[in-house]
Backbone bond lengths (Angstrom), bond angles and torsions (degrees), N, CA, C in turn:
res aa  C-N    CA-C-N  psi(-1)  N-CA   C-N-CA  omega(-1)  CA-C   N-CA-C  phi
1 X - - - 1.391 - - 1.463 112.19 -
2 X 1.335 115.83 155.59 1.441 116.79 177.62 1.494 115.25 -77.62
3 X 1.264 113.83 147.72 1.504 119.56 177.91 1.538 109.99 -74.72
4 X 1.240 117.78 118.14 1.427 121.58 -178.98 1.545 110.88 -120.62
5 X 1.286 115.73 135.41 1.438 117.07 176.20 1.493 108.14 -113.94
6 X 1.421 115.88 121.89 1.394 126.20 177.46 1.502 115.38 -97.86
7 X 1.296 118.57 21.95 1.416 119.66 -179.66 1.547 110.10 -78.89
8 X 1.373 113.03 135.48 1.422 116.81 178.56 1.511 113.87 -66.34
9 X 1.300 120.30 154.88 1.461 122.54 -179.29 1.547 109.26 -70.06
10 X 1.291 115.08 146.76 1.472 119.66 174.77 1.543 112.92 -76.87
11 X 1.226 119.67 110.20 1.468 122.53 171.98 1.490 109.93 -154.21
12 X 1.334 112.46 159.38 1.488 118.08 -174.47 1.567 107.53 -119.61
13 X 1.261 116.14 130.76 1.461 119.26 175.94 1.479 110.56 -103.37
14 X 1.280 117.48 124.23 1.513 124.87 -178.66 1.450 109.37 -111.13
15 X 1.257 115.89 119.58 1.469 119.55 -179.49 1.613 106.86 -108.65
16 X 1.253 116.42 116.73 1.444 118.61 175.67 1.518 109.23 -108.48
17 X 1.291 113.12 147.30 1.464 116.88 -179.81 1.563 104.80 174.63
18 X 1.255 116.14 171.89 1.452 123.20 -178.31 1.524 113.05 83.52
19 X 1.262 119.22 5.70 1.419 121.31 177.14 1.545 112.00 -71.05
20 X 1.305 114.40 -32.13 1.432 119.57 -176.82 1.549 109.21 -76.26
21 X 1.340 116.94 -22.35 1.481 119.06 178.78 1.475 113.07 -60.70
22 X 1.353 114.86 -43.17 1.485 115.77 178.26 1.471 113.50 -66.52
23 X 1.340 118.35 -37.97 1.405 122.50 175.59 1.508 113.40 -61.26
24 X 1.334 114.70 -44.19 1.504 120.30 177.48 1.509 110.73 -60.04
25 X 1.364 115.60 -39.29 1.465 119.89 -177.43 1.569 108.23 -65.23
26 X 1.302 117.47 -47.24 1.470 123.83 -179.14 1.544 109.14 -62.65
27 X 1.324 121.22 -42.24 1.437 123.30 -178.84 1.538 111.40 -68.79
28 X 1.343 114.85 -31.61 1.433 120.92 177.53 1.524 113.00 -69.55
29 X 1.345 114.85 -39.20 1.435 119.24 175.66 1.514 110.76 -66.46
30 X 1.255 118.94 -40.28 1.501 122.15 178.98 1.516 109.12 -64.27
31 X 1.273 119.76 -40.86 1.462 122.86 179.84 1.499 110.34 -61.01
32 X 1.389 113.38 -43.96 1.502 115.67 179.66 1.505 110.87 -65.08
33 X 1.302 118.40 -44.00 1.497 122.77 -178.14 1.552 107.88 -58.18
34 X 1.330 116.53 -48.39 1.503 121.22 -177.27 1.535 109.06 -62.19
35 X 1.358 117.10 -38.85 1.398 120.23 -177.74 1.553 111.68 -68.32
36 X 1.352 117.62 -39.96 1.476 120.55 175.70 1.527 109.62 -63.04
37 X 1.336 116.36 -49.06 1.524 117.88 -179.27 1.542 110.13 -58.65
38 X 1.347 116.75 -43.52 1.463 117.94 -179.37 1.492 110.53 -64.20
39 X 1.300 121.38 -36.79 1.568 121.81 178.49 1.452 107.36 -65.31
40 X 1.347 124.83 -42.09 1.439 123.63 179.54 1.507 112.35 -65.04
41 X 1.384 114.98 -41.86 1.457 119.06 -176.81 1.526 110.04 -69.58
42 X 1.317 119.60 -48.52 1.452 121.25 -172.52 1.539 113.68 -87.76
43 X 1.286 119.00 -19.03 1.414 118.74 -179.69 1.531 111.41 -77.34
44 X 1.342 115.98 -37.82 1.485 118.49 177.10 1.528 107.65 71.62
45 X 1.346 111.06 -168.44 1.449 119.83 178.84 1.507 109.19 -113.25
46 X 1.360 118.00 102.41 1.447 121.35 -170.00 1.568 110.94 -71.03
47 X 1.327 116.19 -20.38 1.435 118.05 -179.77 1.506 115.15 -72.46
48 X 1.299 119.12 -22.24 1.467 123.78 -179.26 1.498 111.36 -95.29
49 X 1.322 120.66 1.43 1.439 122.39 -179.02 1.506 114.09 -64.91
50 X 1.246 122.12 -28.31 1.445 123.86 -178.48 1.486 114.18 -93.94
51 X 1.269 119.14 2.03 1.558 121.58 178.29 1.482 109.54 -72.00
52 X 1.388 113.19 147.52 1.504 120.60 -179.76 1.478 104.15 -115.53
53 X 1.335 116.59 145.76 1.408 122.95 171.25 1.565 107.58 -117.13
54 X 1.293 112.94 126.01 1.504 119.33 175.05 1.488 107.40 -110.46
55 X 1.352 115.75 131.94 1.456 120.38 -179.82 1.533 104.36 -123.49
56 X 1.339 114.53 128.00 1.497 122.04 175.94 1.472 108.97 -118.95
57 X 1.327 119.90 127.75 1.447 121.95 176.38 1.571 107.19 -117.12
58 X 1.285 114.72 120.96 1.480 121.08 -179.33 1.511 107.55 -105.09
59 X 1.270 118.24 138.89 1.416 121.91 178.09 1.477 112.30 -162.36
60 X 1.295 115.01 -163.48 1.492 120.39 -174.20 1.515 110.64 -91.91
61 X 1.313 120.30 0.56 1.430 122.98 177.33 1.511 108.84 92.67
62 X 1.373 117.16 -171.41 1.488 122.89 -176.08 1.537 110.65 -65.23
63 X 1.297 119.82 -38.03 1.425 118.67 -177.49 1.472 113.05 -69.64
64 X 1.371 116.28 -36.50 1.518 116.39 176.76 1.483 109.77 -68.55
65 X 1.358 118.84 -33.51 1.447 122.20 -178.77 1.566 108.24 -65.35
66 X 1.309 116.74 -44.02 1.490 119.73 -177.87 1.544 109.78 -64.62
67 X 1.345 116.74 -44.21 1.436 119.87 -178.09 1.531 110.12 -67.28
68 X 1.292 116.35 -36.64 1.530 119.28 177.65 1.492 110.42 -64.16
69 X 1.398 116.20 -42.44 1.506 118.77 178.30 1.473 110.88 -64.10
70 X 1.375 116.15 -40.38 1.468 119.37 -178.52 1.570 110.61 -63.00
71 X 1.330 115.67 -44.01 1.481 118.04 178.39 1.512 112.14 -63.44
72 X 1.359 116.64 -37.99 1.439 119.13 179.45 1.542 112.23 -67.10
73 X 1.305 117.08 -41.66 1.404 121.97 178.55 1.512 110.18 -63.25
74 X 1.315 118.09 -46.23 1.440 124.64 176.24 1.466 115.33 -56.87
75 X 1.348 117.90 -45.33 1.458 120.09 176.69 1.555 110.52 -71.15
76 X 1.262 119.04 -30.84 1.455 118.28 178.24 1.525 114.37 -71.26
77 X 1.347 116.75 -32.08 1.395 121.30 176.38 1.522 112.33 -73.01
78 X 1.343 115.97 -37.42 1.481 121.38 -179.75 1.580 108.44 -70.69
79 X 1.406 115.47 -35.92 1.442 117.59 178.59 1.531 108.79 -68.80
80 X 1.349 119.32 -37.03 1.465 122.22 176.15 1.499 110.22 -64.10
81 X 1.294 117.89 -45.59 1.458 119.06 178.41 1.488 112.93 -60.56
82 X 1.321 119.77 -41.43 1.497 123.31 178.59 1.493 109.02 -63.87
83 X 1.300 121.25 -39.50 1.457 123.12 -174.13 1.530 109.66 -78.74
84 X 1.360 117.90 -21.23 1.439 121.35 -178.98 1.495 112.60 -83.25
85 X 1.452 118.06 -26.29 1.376 121.45 179.53 1.507 114.89 -59.90
86 X 1.313 119.95 -48.21 1.512 120.35 -179.82 1.550 111.10 -63.70
87 X 1.323 116.87 -30.46 1.501 118.24 177.58 1.527 110.15 -70.61
88 X 1.286 120.14 -28.51 1.458 122.70 -177.00 1.509 109.26 -79.36
89 X 1.295 118.86 -21.42 1.471 121.53 -176.64 1.514 113.57 -72.34
């Protein structure tokens, strides 16, 4: 009889997979984090919605405001003149 060899060929089968599972897990975590941040940003604080803020400004009136502006402008121009003199020398 003929000599016959029934030994299987030597080869290695490599199966790769599951790489997308880790990526899907990371994307899922990012979606949850963004959703939580959006909820805090857009939900706001509903308990403070009815609060009122009153602002009262007391002063000398329009005449006092004009005089105050005039004094500030005058002092600014004199300060500018004093600082420009050393540069001109």
